[in-house]
DRENLUM-399596 format. One record per atom (N, C-alpha, C, O): x, y, z. Coordinates in steps of 0.2 Angstrom, whole numbers, plus 5000, padded with zeros to 4 digits. Layout:
BEGIN
XYZ/...
end
This chain:
BEGIN
498750364977/498250324980/497450294981/497050274985/497450314973/496650294974/496650214972/496150174972/497050204972/497050104970/497450084975/497950124977/497350034977/497850014983/498549964981/498449914978/499049974983/499649964983/499549884982/499149854986/499949824978/499849774978/500149724983/499949674985/500749754985/500849744993/500449734998/500349685002/500149794997/499549805002/499049735003/498849705008/498849724998/498349674992/498849584999/498549545003/499349584996/499749524996/499649535003/499149505005/499849555007/499949575016/499149575021/499049545026/498749595016/498049595020/497849535019/497549505024/497749505013/497349435011/498049385013/497849325015/498549375013/499049345016/498949325022/498849265024/498849375025/498649375035/498049345036/498049295039/497349375032/496749325033/496949245033/496849195036/497349245027/497549155025/497749125031/497349075034/498249165034/498749115038/498249135046/498349095051/497849175046/497349155051/496749105050/496249105054/496749085045/496249035044/495549055041/495049025040/495549125041/494949155038/494649155032/494149155031/495349125026/494949125019/495549055017/496049035020/495149045012/495448985008/496149005003/496249055000/496648955004/497248974997/497049014993/497249074992/496448974987/496149024982/495849054984/495849104980/495349074987/495249154989/495949204991/495849264988/496249204993/496849234996/497149254989/497149314986/497349194986/497549204979/497149244973/497449264968/496449244972/496149264968/496149354971/496449404967/495949364977/496049434980/496549474978/496549534976/497149424979/497849464979/498049484971/498449534969/497849444967/498049444957/497649524956/497949574954/497049514956/496549554957/496349554950/496149504947/496449604947/496349644939/496949594935/496749554930/497649594938/498349574935/498149484932/497749444934/498449484927/498249414924/498449374927/497949344929/499249354931/499549314935/500149364941/500449414941/500049334944/500749354951/501249264951/500949214949/501749284952/502149214954/502549234959/502749284958/502849204964/503349214967/504149194966/504349134968/504749224963/505449194963/506049204969/506149244974/506249144968/506949164974/506449124981/506749114986/506149104980/505849054987/506349014989/506548974985/506549004995/506848944996/506648854996/506148824999/507048834993/506848744993/506448754984/506148704981/506348814982/506148834975/506948824971/507548844973/506548804964/507148804958/507048854954/507448874951/506548884954/506048924950/505548954952/505248944958/505149014948/504349054950/503948994952/504048934950/503549024955/502948974958/502149014960/502149064964/501848994959/501149014960/501049064966/501549074969/500649094967/500349104974/500149094978/500249114983/499949054976/499548994982/499948944985/499948924991/500448914980/501048884983/501748924987/502148904991/501748974984/502149024988/501949024996/502249015000/501349054996/500949075001/501149035007/501349045012/500848955003/500948905008/501748875010/501848835015/502148905007/502848865008/503148925013/503548915018/502748995012/503049035018/502949025023/503349025028/502148995024/501948965031/502348925034/502348935040/502748885032/503048825031/503848835035/504148805040/504148915030/504648925031/504548965039/505148975041/504048985043/503949015050/503549075049/503549115054/503349095043/503149135044/502549165047/502049135044/502349205051/501649205055/501149265052/500549265053/501549315050/501249385045/501349415042/501849385039/501149475039/501549495034/501249575036/500749595038/502049615034/501949695035/501849715027/501849675023/501849805027/501849825021/502449855021/502749845026/502849885017/503349955017/503049995012/502849965008/503050045012/502850095006/503450145005/503150195003/504050155005/504650215004/504550244999/504150224995/504850294998/504750344995/505650384998/505950395003/505850394991/506550424992/506550484999/506050525001/507150465002/507350495010/506750475015/506550515020/506450425014/505750405018/505750335017/505550315012/506250285022/506050215021/505550175024/505750125026/504850215024/504450195027/504250115028/503950095023/504450075034/504150005035/504849965033/504949915036/505249995030/505949955029/506349935036/506249975041/506749885035/507149865040/507949825038/508249795043/508049835032/508649825028/508549745025/508049715025/509149735023/509949745023/509749795016/509149805013/510349845013/510249895008/510249865003/510249904998/510249795001/509849784993/509249754993/508949734988/508949755000/507949724999/507849804999/507549814994/508049845003/507849935003/507949964995/507650004992/508449944994/508449974988/508149964981/507950004977/508049874982/507349854976/506649884978/506149904975/506749874984/505849894989/505749984985/505250004982/506250024987/506350104984/506150104977/505850144974/506450054973/506250074966/505550044964/505250064959/505449984967/504549974967/504150024970/503650034967/504350054976/503850114979/503550074986/503250104990/503749994984/503249944990/503749884991/504349884988/503549844995/503649794997/503249765003/502949795006/503349695003/502949665010/503649635012/504149625009/503549625019/503949605026/503649555029/503149565031/503949495029/503649455033/503749465039/504049515040/503449425045/503649435053/503549355054/503149315051/503849335058/504249255058/504549235056/504749175058/504749235052/505449235047/505949295043/505749355042/506449265041/506749345040/506749345031/507249345027/506049345028/505849365021/505549425020/505249455024/505649435015/505349495011/505049495004/505249445001/504749525002/504449514994/504349584992/504149634994/504749564983/504649664982/504449634975/504849594971/503749684972/503549664965/503949684960/504249744961/504049644953/504049674948/503649684943/503849644938/503249714942/502849734939/502949744929/503249784926/502549694927/502649694917/502249694913/501949644911/502049754909/501549724904/501949674897/502349694893/501449614897/501649594892/500949574886/500449574889/501149554880/500649534876/500749594870/501149634872/500549584863/500449634860/499749684860/499149684862/500249724857/499649804856/498949804857/498649794852/498749814860/498049804861/497549764863/496949774863/498249714865/497949664871/498549654878/498649594880/498849704880/499349704885/498849674891/498249664891/499249654896/499049614900/499549644907/500049674905/499549634913/500049654918/500149564923/499749534926/500749554922/500949504926/501549544933/501949594933/501349494936/501949504942/502249464945/501949414949/503049464944/503449434948/503749474957/504049524958/503449444960/503649454967/504349434968/504449374966/504949464970/505549434973/505649424980/505649464984/505749354981/505949344990/506549354990/506949344986/506549394996/507449394997/507349405005/506849415008/507949395006/508149395013/508249445017/508649475016/507749465024/507849555025/507949535034/507749485036/508249585036/508349595045/507649595048/507249635047/507649555052/507049545057/507149595064/507349575070/507049665061/507049725066/506549755066/506249745061/506249785070/505649825070/505749875062/506349895060/505149895058/505249905054/505049985056/504750015060/505450025050/505650105053/505050155050/504750155045/504850205056/504250255054/503750215054/503350235050/503550195057/502750145058/502250175062/502150145067/501950235061/501450235066/500950195069/500750145066/500650205077/500250175080/499550205075/499450265073/499050135075/498450165072/498250225075/497750245072/498350255080/497950295083/498450355082/498150405080/499050355084/499550405079/499450415072/499550475070/499150365069/499150395062/498350425060/498150455056/498050405065/497250435065/497450505064/497350535059/497850545072/497850595073/498050635068/497850695067/498650605064/499050645060/498450655056/498150715056/498150595051/497950615047/497350675048/497350725043/496950675052/496450725052/496750785052/496550835049/497450785056/497650855055/498150885048/498350945047/498250825046/498550845037/497950865037/497850925037/497250815035/496950865030/496650915032/496450945027/496550945037/496350995040/496751055039/496551115039/497651045038/497851095038/497951095029/497851145026/498051035026/498351035018/497351065013/497451095008/496751065017/496251095014/496451175013/496651215008/496551185022/496651245021/497151275017/496851325014/497751265015/498351295012/497951275004/497751325001/497951225002/497451214995/497051254992/497151274987/496651284997/495951334996/496451394996/496451424990/496751414999/497251474999/497351504994/497251564992/497651444990/497951464983/497451434977/497651404972/496851434978/496651414975/496651354970/496751364964/496551304973/496651224969/495951214969/495751184974/495551224965/494851194963/494751124964/494951074961/494251114970/494051034968/493551014964/493250964965/493551054959/493051064954/493151034947/493751024946/492851024941/492951004933/492950934933/492750904938/493050894925/492850844925/493550804928/493450744929/494150824928/494550784933/494350784939/494350734941/494250824943/494150804950/493350774950/493250724954/492850784945/492150744945/492550654946/492550624951/492850624940/493050574938/493450554945/493350504947/493850594948/494250564952/493750544959/493850494963/493450574960/492850574966/492350504963/492350454966/492050514957/491650454955/491950374958/491750324962/492650394954/493150324954/493150304961/493050244963/493250354964/493450334972/492850294976/492950234979/492050344974/491550324977/491350244974/491050204978/491550224967/491350164964/491950104968/491650064972/492350114968/492750064969/492550054978/492450004981/492550124981/492050104989/491550074991/491450044996/491150074986/490550034985/490549954982/490249914984/490949954980/491349894975/491349824982/491149764982/491749864987/491949804994/492249864998/492549914995/492149845005/492549885010/493049855014/493349875019/493149785009/493349725012/494249725012/494649685014/494349805007/495049815005/495749785011/496249765009/495549765017/495949755022/495849675022/496249645025/495249655020/495249575022/494949555027/495049595032/494549495028/494349465035/494949475040/495449465038/494949485046/495249495052/495449545054/495749535059/495549605051/495749655053/495349715059/494749725058/495649745063/495149765066/494849825064/495149845059/494149875067/493849915062/494349965062/494549985056/494649995069/495150055068/495650055061/495850105058/495849985060/496249985054/495850015048/496050065045/495049985047/494849985041/494650075040/494650105035/494550095047/494550175047/494950195046/494850245042/495650185048/496150235046/496250235039/496450295037/496250165034/496350165029/495950205026/496250255023/495350195025/494850245022/495050315023/495050355018/495250335029/495450405029/496150415027/496450475027/496450375025/497050385021/496850415012/497050455008/496150335013/496350345005/495750415004/495550414998/495550475008/495150515007/495750565006/495750605001/496150565011/496750625011/497250605003/497650645000/497150535001/497550524994/497050554988/497250564982/496350564990/495850574986/495950654985/496050674979/496150694991/496250744991/497150754987/497350804985/497350724986/497950744984/498150734976/498650754972/497650674974/497650684969/496950724965/496950714959/496550754967/496350804961/496750874964/496750924960/496950874968/497550934969/497950944962/497850984958/498450894963/498850884956/498550874949/498750904944/498050844948/497550824942/497350874940/497450894934/497250914944/496750994941/496851024940/496551084940/497451024936/497851084932/498051124939/498051104945/498251214937/498751234942/498151294945/498251334950/497451284942/496951314947/497051384947/497151414941/496951414952/497351494952/497951494955/498151534959/498251454954/499151464957/499551484950/499751434947/499651514948/499751524942/500651574943/500851604938/500851574947/501651594949/501851534952/501551494955/502551554949/503251484952/503151484961/503351444965/502851554962/502951534971/502351484973/502451434976/501851504970/501151464974/501351414970/501251364974/501451404965/501551314964/501851274966/501751214967/502551324969/503051284973/502651274981/502651224985/502251324982/501851314989/501351264990/501151234995/501251244982/500651184983/501051134985/500851094989/501651124981/502051054982/502451044987/502750994988/502351114993/502651114999/502051075004/502251035007/501251115003/500851075005/500651015004/500350995009/500850985000/500450914999/501050875000/500950815002/501750884998/502350855000/502150805008/502350745009/501950825012/502050825021/501250785021/501250735026/500550785018/500150755017/500250695015/500150645018/500650685009/500950625004/501250585010/501250525010/501550615014/501950575018/501550535024/501550475026/501250595027/500850545034/500050495030/499750455033/499950525023/499650475021/499750395019/499350345020/500450385017/500850335016/500950305022/500750245023/501150335028/501250305035/500650275039/500650235043/499950305036/499250285041/499050215037/498850165039/499350235029/499150155024/499650105028/499350065032/500250105028/500650075034/500350055038/500149995038/500050095044/499950075049/499250045048/499349985049/498750045046/498149995044/498549925042/498549875046/498849935036/498849865032/499449825041/499449765042/499649855042/500049815050/499849805053/500149775057/499149805055/498649825060/498749745064/498949735070/498649705060/498549635061/499449595064/499549545067/499749625061/500249595065/500549635070/500949605073/500349695073/500449745076/499949695084/500149695090/499449675081/499049635087/499349575089/499449555095/499549545084/499849495085/500349495089/500449445092/500849555090/501249555094/501149575100/501449545105/500749615100/500249615109/500149575111/500249565118/500049515107/499449475113/500249405113/500049355115/500849415111/501349375115/501349395121/501649375125/
end
């Protein structure tokens, strides 16, 4: 969770584009990021893959007025609304974008291409039909903020008791990477999002940092199988809460539009 899901970037900057706050080129550039290229395949009216700029314009023409994010995991269809084929693809990718205003969803397929030593990332977004029903298990921003604060407190207490050290070169590198990314730009949600959504996403990222450090920093003092299992039990609900908060933050733009209707 130290890096934002591609679906989050597409939803956030797609929403900013739909709101008229950024240009199509600005939105596409922000969504692609460090990847080589993004294309969209399966758009109604298009015979083959098209670039992001054209795809976003086409989706707007089809009636899309906003984008939501889904971050599903096994046993937790977070943000999904069906049908089964779309849900299965999203679960395999562990993320998806669900349009608001028209029954379409986008699932990323990430590919490494190029010769050894010169690999780059290409992303194909599969456009599929979705059900226009409320997404599963997405909390409000207020709920997400409260859940995160409680999860962070509980996880810190449990991990401290299990002697999961937040120190050492791996932990230091994780903290440095988080700080560097935070300093590069705080507009990961793109223009147009409420300040509370930004705050919730930043808190979710801090919780994600704790989880990453705990997983990546070896077994610490938890040397027995039961202690290692206890660590996993402590982290799983925290990961779930952090993903719920991420989705709530990304979806805040659409939720505000719904309240205004």
